[in-house]
N, C-alpha and C positions, 0 to 999 in steps of 0.2 A: 938562678932561675927567676924570671920575672912573672908573677902571677897576674892574670888578666883581672882588671878592677871589677868587672861585672861578675866574674866567677867568684872573686873574693866576697863581694856583697851578697851573692847568692849563698855562699857557705855560711856567712854570718846570719842571714835570714833563716837558714835551715837550723842552725844552732839555737837561735832565739825561739823559733817555733811559737808555742802558745805563751811565751813569756814576753811577747811584744806589748807595748803600750798601745792603747787605742784612743782615738780622738773622742772627746776633747782631751788634750794633754793638760791635765790639771792636778795640782797637789797643793795642799794647804790654802786652797782658795785662789791660787795663782795659776793663770792660764797662759800657755805658750801657743802662739799662732804659727802654723806651718805655711802661711801664705808666702809665695815666692821661693819656696824650698822645692828642689826637684822631686817629682812624684815617685821616682825610683829611689825609695828610701826605706829604712827600717828603724823603728824606735824600740829600744830595749827598756822595759820597766824593771829597774834594778831591784825594787822591792819584791817583785814576783820571782825574779831569777835567783835572788840571794836573800830569802826571807830571814830577818833577824829582828831582835828587839830594837826598834828605832832609837831608843834612848841611849843605847850602848854602842852604837855603830857610827862609823864615819863613811857612809856610802852615799853617792849622789842619787838623785831621783830617777833620771832618764839618761839614756845615751842614744843619740841620733847618728846614723851612718848613711852617707849618700856619696855619690860620685860627682866630683867637680871636673867636668870635661875640659874646661879651659886650663886648669892647673894640672890635669891628668893625674889626679890623686883621689884617694878615698878620704873623705872628710869625716872625722869622728868628733862628736860634740857631747862631752859630758855636761849635764845640766843639773843645776840645783834650783829648786823653786822655793822661795822663802817668803814668809810674812814679815818677819823681823830679822834682818841679816846680822850674823856674827861672823866677821871676816875670818877668824882663826878656824872655826868649825867648817865654814864653807871651803876654805883652802884644802882642808883635810878630806872633805867629801869629794871635791873635784879631783884631787890627787888619786883617791881610791878609784874614781871613774877612769882615769888615765891608765891605772894598773889593769883594770878589767879590759880596756881596749887593747892594751899591749898583749894580753893573753888571747884575745879573740882574733886579732888581725895578724896574718902571717908577716914575719919580718921582711919578706921580699916585696911587700906591697907598700908603695909610697903612700904615707898616711899623714895627714895634717890633723892636729889636735887643737880644737877651739873650745876651751872651757867657758861656759856661760852661766851666770847666776841671774835669775829673775827675782825681782822683789816687788812687794806690794806697797810697802811704806817707804817714805823718804829715808835714805841712808844717812846716819849720823856721820859728820865729817871725819871723825877718827876712824870709823869703820871703812868709809870710802877710801881714805888714804891707805889703809892696810890692804884693801882689795886691789887698789891700783899698783901697789908695789909687790904684791904676792905673785908668784910664778908657779905654774904646774910643770913638773918635769915629765917629759915623754920621750923615750928613745934618745936620750942624750941632749935634747933641746929643751929650752924653757919657753913656756907660753903664758902670756898674760891672761888674767881673768876678765872677761867681758861682762858688763852688767847691762841690764835692760829692765824696764818696768813690765809688770804682769799685765795681761789682758789687752794690750794694744795690737791692732791688726798689723801683722808683719814684724812683730817684735823680735822674732828669732832671726829673720833675714837682716834686720837692722843691726843686731849684735854681730852677726857674721860679717857684714859689710865693714864694720868699724874695726874688725880684728886686724891688728898690725903685724901679726906673725902668721902669714899664710902664703 
């Protein structure tokens, strides 16, 4: 059975309910711009949906869901917003986001996972190398972590455009 993408997005929207993130999308002083992202979207605030002690958890900050009409798929974007990036922790947080997506999106829905990390400060070369070689596993496929600077207009659209696995 193939589920309609719009129905799937609406089911996700219903589940998220009041756990949605609201604009401006900011964490740790890092802002994500939704410029050039389809308006039919929903953003889950993972901290609201799954409240925990942030020092003891590996969960991402936000998850964006929208429909890519050209690819005919639901795009799911786990996002981590960081002041100072730690590649190992970021990989675990984005992997946890992929796990949440897997639980929310029916397996019959074609879904692309595009993990993105936004950062304020320049990333140390060793951390950048770790991020570039890290992969997030989602439904049997591996996806690279895309990086982008905080606060720039269209930063999310730029991260999605450079995604090599879509």
